[in-house]
N, C-alpha and C positions, 0 to 999 in steps of 0.2 A: 655275286648277288647272295646276300645272307637273308635268313628268315628266322624269326623267333620260334622257339620250340612249340609253343602253344599254337601259333599260326600254322606251323607245318603240320601238326596233328589234325587241326581243323580242316586244312586244305585237302589232306589225304582223305579224310572222311567225306568231304564234299565231292571229290572226284569219284570215289567209290559209289556214292549214292546216285550221282547223275549217270553212272554207267550201269546202274541196276544191280550192283553187287548185293550179296546177302546181308541182311541186318546184322548177323553174327560177325561178319568180317568188319563191318563199319564200327560196331559198338566199341571194340577195343581202343580205337583211336579217339573217339569222343570221350570215353571214360578216362583215358590217359590225360587228355586235355583238361578235363574237369579236375583231376587229381593235381595237376601242376598249378592250376589257377588257385587252388586252396592253400598253397604253401608259398612262403617268401621266395623271391627269385634267388636270393643269396643261398638258401638251402638247396635249391635246384642245382646251382653251380657247384656247390660243395659235393653233392651226391654224384654229379658227373665226374668230378675230379677223383673221387674215391671209389667209383664204380658201384655205388649202392642204390641206384635208381630202382632196381627191381625189388628192393625191400618195401617200396611203396605199394599200397593196394591199387590194383588196376593198371600197373605197369609191368609188361612182360618183355621178353627179348626183342621183339620187333619194334615196339613203341619206344623202348629204351634206346635202341639204335638210332631211331629218328631224332630223339631228344639230344643224344650225344653229338650227332653230326651237325644238327642245327646250332647247338651251343658252341661248337667249334668254328662256326661261321661258314659251314658248308651247306649246300642244298642236299638234304637227305636223299639217299639213293632211291628209297621207296617213292618219294615225291617226284623225283626226276623221271622215274620209269612211268609213273601214272600220267604225268603231264604229257609225255611223249605218246603214250598209247591212247588215252581217253580225254586229254585236255583240250582237243580241238573242237570245232563245231559239231553239234549232235546231228545236224541235218543240213543239207544244202538248200538254200532258198528261205524266204520268210524274213530276211534281215530288215527289209524296209518296214514291215509291219511291226516287228519286234522293237525297232527303234522308236516307234510311236507309243508303245505301251508304257503306262505309268505305274502299274501295279498288278496284283494278282488277287482274285476275289474268291479263291477256294483253296484252303490249306488246313492241315490238321496238326495238332500237337499231341504230346503224351498225356493230355487230359482226356483224350478219347483213344483212337487207335493209331496216332502218330508215334514216331519213335524218339522225338526230341522235345526238350522243354520249349515253351513259348519264346523265351529270351533268345534261344539259339536260332529259331525260325526268323525272328525279327532281325537279329544281327546279320544273318545271311541275306535276307531280303534287302537290307540296306546296302550291303556290300555289292550286290549285283545291280544296284541302281534304282530300285523301286522307290516310289514316293509313298506308297501305301500297300498294306497287306491285310486281307480279311482273314481273321481267325475263325474258321467254320467247323468247329468240332461238332460231332454228331449229336442228335437229339435222343431223348431217353428210350424210345422204343427199340432202338438198335443196340440191344444189350451186348451182342457179340462184339461190337466196336466200342464198348464202354461208354455209351452215349450219356450225355450230361443230364442229370436230373435238374429240375428247376433250381434246387438249392445249390448244386454245383455250378450251374450257369451263372447264378447271381454272384457266387464267389469268384468265378473267372472274370466277370466284368470289372470287379475291383482290381484284379491283377492287371487287366488291360489299361485301366486308368493309371496305375502306378508306372507301368512301362512307358506309356505316352508322356507322362510327366518327366521321366528320366531321359528319353531320347531327344526331346526338344521339338522344334517346329518343322524341321525338314523332313520328318517321316511321321506317318500316322498308322498305328495298328487299329484296324476297324473292328468294332464289336459285331460279331456275325455268328452265323450258324448254318450248318447243312441240316435242314429239317426234313424228316421223313414225310413223304406223301402217303397218308394212310389209305386204306382200301376205298374209302368213300371220297377221297380227294381232299380231306381236311389235313391240317398240318399238326405235326406231333410236338406242339409246345403251346403254352397259353398265349392268347392274344396280348395280354399285359406284358409278358416278357419279350415277345417278338417286337412289340412297339419300342422297346428300349434298345434295339439293335440298329446298327447302321446298314447292314446287308443281310439278306435272307436268301440262301440258295435252297431250293426245294427239289428233292430227288426221290425217286422210287428205289427202294432197296428190297422190297419183299413182294412175293407173288408176281414175279416178273413174267410168268407164263399166263397171266390172266387173259381171258378171252378179249379179243380186240376191241369190241364195242365198250366193254366195261373198263378196259384200260384207257380208252379214249376219254370216257366220261371222267374217270379219276384224274387224268392229267389236265384236262380242260378246267375242271373245278379248281385244281391247285394253282394253275397259272392265272386264273381269274381272281384268286384271293388277293385283295389289295396289299397284303403284306409280302407277297412273293415278288422278289426282284429278278431272280435267275432260275431257269429250269435246268437242273444239273443232269449230266450224262443221260440224255433222254431215252436211249434205247436199252441201257443197262448191259450192253454186250461186252464180252471179253474176247479179244482176238489172239492173245498170246500171253505168256507169263506163267508164273508159278502156280496160279490158281486154275490153270487150264483155260479152255475156251467156253463161251456161253453165247447162245444165239440171241439176236435182238428181240426185245419185246415187240409185239405187234399192236399197232394202233393207227388211227387215221391221222397221219402226220399233217395233212393239209388242214384239218380241223384244229389240231393242237397248235400249229404255227399261226393260224389265223387268230386263235385266242390269245397267243402271245403278243401279236401285233395290236390287237384290240385293247389289251390290258397293259401294254408297254412293258412286258416282261421279256428279258433277254434270254436267248438260247445259249447255253454254254457250249463252247468248243473245248471239250475236255482233252487236254494235251497228254495225258498218260498214254504211253505207247500201247499198253494192254487194253486200253479202252478206245482211243481214237474215235470218240463219239461226239456228235452223230456221224454216221458213215457219209461218204462223199455225196451219194445221191440225195440223202435227206438234208445235208448241209446246203446243197445247191437249191433244193426246194425252199428251205428257210430263207436263203438269200432272195430268191424270187418273190417270196411272200412279203418281204419288207421287214423282217425281224431285226431286232437289235441282237448283239452278240457280246459274249464275254469270253475271252481266251484265258482259260484257267489251267493250273497245273494239277489241282487235287493232290498237292504235295503232302506226303506223309513223313518226309525227312527233308532237312535243309537242302541237300544237293538236288533234290527233285524239283526245287523251284526253277531250275534251269530247263525243265521239261517244256516250258512255254515255247521253246524253239519249235517243237513239233507242231503245236497248234498254229503257230504263226506261219509255218510253211504251208499248211493246208489252207489257211485263210487267204494267203497271198495267191496260191495256185488256183483256188476256186473263185477268187474275185470278191471277197468280202470287203465292202466299202469301209475304210478305216474310221470314218466318222460315225459309223453304226456299231463300233466296238466300244463298249462303255468303259472298259478299263484303259482306253486311250485318253479318256477325259481327265481334266484337272479334278482334284479332290472336291472342290466346291461344287462343280457341275455334277459330279458323280453323286454326291450326297443329296443334292437337290432332286435328282432323279429317284434315288432310293427312298426318299421320304415323301414323294408325291403320293396323294391318295389314289 
């Protein structure tokens, strides 16, 4: 079995990302792939023949070895090792739910705090079988995550249009946002711009230790906003990972989920291993309350789009009805729901 050098580099990066490797380790392989894409294939073959690959910017000993082995018709050793170690299922269970999903409604690009260009996120989403992907870069108040100003969001929407024109009808990149829920429950973007989007995920990112009754009012106001489609990572907790741990925000979950049902707002099942949000007890409460759900990855890199497996396992184990998972719906039905007043 042979593989093209660029595909080998991209696959290595994907496997590293899905196994939660450091960004630094991944960057070398994506940068090398970008370098190869920018030069003619004939030149790549010539450099392999003469041993001059490392003269190219962004190609070092490890990535050169991958390119040389792939060009020789071999499966690169690095790729074979990763496939053996981390190429299998991320978690046992959830396969039936995952098979029903058609897309992912929470992802980030390098326009905010993601690590890869929009085009790479789209290419990977298509490769793993999605029909659609929502590009939900952050809103302006979240400056630490390079949140998009109104002007930058307008510019991004033009890029989305161009990508959709290029990929054809079998896939759709959705115009979207992860909009901050401000202290009073309002959303961190103008109504005019929010109205131009297909999907709006509303999340709390600040003052996570707000007193319970105030946090409840804040979240209820946000989910009742007719422009909010999905309540993102509702407790804000962190249970593992490089950022350490963080306790759940406290709020009246029954009141918040009741407001979600009333306003037809979905509760996100955030699939990031460090979030796993909402916790099992609150997810069970949301199921009993009659909420809609969206199983999202909150991916900040292409390989993290595979994190959906974690959310699917939880949904299947706890009994989330598939018909209430909005990203199991066909695109037309999804957009009809997101645009409903």
